[in-house]
N, C-alpha and C positions, 0 to 999 in steps of 0.2 A: 793374466788373472792374478788376484791376490792370493797369497798362500793362506791356507786354512788357519783362521785365528789371528793372523797378522794383517795389519793395514799397510802392507808393503809387498810388492810382487816378488815371488820366488825367495822368500825369506825362510831359512831353515831354523833359525834360533837367534837368541840375543846373547852375544858374548859381552861379559861385563867384568870389570876389575875394580874392587874397592879396597881401601885400607882401613883397618880397625885398630884403634889404639889399645894396646894390651896392658899398659902400665899407667899409673897416675902421672908419671913424668913424660912430657911430650918429647924429651930429648932421646928417649929410648925408642927403638924401632917398633912399628906396629906389625900386625899380621895382614898379609895381602890375600883377599878372598877372590879367587878366579872362578867365575860361574858361567854356565851355559844354560839359558832358560828356554822353555817352550812357551807357547802362547797361552797355556793354562796356568800360568804363575807357579810352575813347578820347575825343579832343577833337573836338567838332563844329565849334567855332570858338574861337580864342584871340586875345588882344590884349595887348600890353605897353605901359604908359605910365608916364611919370615923374611925372605930376600926381596929387595926392592925390584919393582917391575923394570925400572930403568937399567938394571943389570942384565937384562935379557932373560929374566926368569920366565916370562910369559912364553917365549919361543921354546924354552927348555921344559916347560910344564907338560905333564902327561895329558892334561886336557887339550892343549894345543896340538900335541902330536896326534891325538885321536881325531881332532877336527880336521887337521891337514890331510889325514889319510882316511877320511870318512868313507866307509865301504859302500854305503847304500845311497849315494847322491843320485838324484834323478838326472837324466840326460838333459843337457842344456838345450833350450829352444832358441827363441830370439834373444832372450836374456839368460845369463847363467844363474845358478842358485847361489845364494850368498848368506853370510851371517852379518848382523848389524851389531855395532860395538860403540862403546864410549872411549875406546883407545885406538889410536891409529896403528896400522900394521902394514908392512910392505906387501902382504898378500892381497891380490886383487879381489879375492873372495870375501874379504872383510871390509864392509862399507862403514864409513863414519860421515857425519854431516859435513857440508862444505863450509869452510870458514869465510866470513865476510857478511856485510849487510846488503840484503837484497830487497828489491821492491816486492810488495805483497803478491803481485800477480805474475812474478817471474817464475821460470822453471826451477831455478835453484831454491827459491823460497818454498815452492811446493814440495820439492825433493826433501829438503830439511824438515819440513813440517811432518811429512809422512814417516820419515825415518825416526825422528825424535819421539813421535807419538808411539810408535811400535816399541822403541827402546825403553820407554817409560815403564814397561812391564817389569824390568829388572829393579828399578828403584821402588816401585810400588810393592813388589813382593818382599823386598828387604824391609820396607817401612811397616808392612803388615806383620812380618815376623817379629820386628822389634816391639810391636804393641802386645805381642803374645809372650815372647821370651825376653824378660827384662835384662838378660845378660848382654844384650846388644846395645844397651842404652848408656853404658858407662864403662870406663876402663876396669879391667878385672885384675886383681892381684894374684895371678897364677903364672906359673912358668909357661913359656911359649908352647911347649908340646901339649900341656894340659888344656890350654886355651884353644889350641887347634882342634883337639879332640872334642871339646865342648861345642865349638862352632859346627863341626861336622855332624855331631849328634843332633843338634837343632835342625840342621838342613835335612837329615834323613827322616827325622820325626815330622817335619813339615811336609815332605813328600808323601810319607805314609798317610798322614791325616788328610791330605788333599786328594789322594788317589783311592782311598778306601771308601766305598759307597756308604758304609755305616757311620763314618765320622766326617765326611766332607762337608755336609751342610751344618753340622754342629760346630766344627772348627772354623769354617769360613762361610758363613751364611751369605746369601745373595747381597751384593753391595759392599762386601768386605774389601774389594779392590777398587773402590771408587777412585778414579784418577785424580780428581781435584783435591779431595781430602788427603790422600796419601802423598800427593806431591808436596803439600805443605808439611806433612808429618815427617817426611824423609830427612829434612834438614836438622831435625832434633835427635836423630839416631846416632849410633856410634860409627856408622859407615860414612866414609868420605871418598869422593872421587880422587883419582890420582892423575898427576901430570906425566905425560909420556912424550918422547920425542915425536916430532911431526915428520911423517914419511911422505915422500912424493910417489905417487903411483907410477910404476914403470910404464904403464899403458893408460894414459888419461882417457883414451877412447872408451875404456871399460866403464868408468863412472859416468862419463859424459853421455854414453849411450843410455844408461839407466835414467839420467835426468831428462834426456830428450824424449824417450819412449813413455815414461811415466806422465810427463806433462802433456804430450800430444795425444796420447791414447787413453788418458785417465785410468792408468793401470792401478 
């Protein structure tokens, strides 16, 4: 069965990493925003760092340590519980799309379509926030620590406004997270995807089993 709110079986959340330019000069490093989203377009956890993801900062982050030692994971059934992500990771519990061109009626195409649709929650949330908080739309002339604090303040405010019954419908009326409109809007924000090393799964059976079960049983 599909996890509540996600169009993907046994999905616990969306792991996402974006880089945000913090200076007018593109030669200076940006800030890396590491986030874990729920299906309600809110942050379960977020972390901002100055260090490139390629330097292994993702594995060293407090967010990943918490995910790796998640205390309340449901017991695995036919399929394990997973996080969907835009970056590859050697952990089998982090799934990304399968690289390659596949026929529309293939199992791999179906897997990618469902995974990417669910993962779009991350981009749509950031696009919506950028439409509200203008600080996300252009480089900011602040020191990295102040910029980090500003980003985290916006994230916490977003969560508060989304989760408070008094402000939820005012802050984000029905239709605020329309997938098609926000998909286009995301490219105009200050958030950019990052390129990370490609890892081979130690156990390809893990991902292959997901692909097979989802396709054959329409999970």
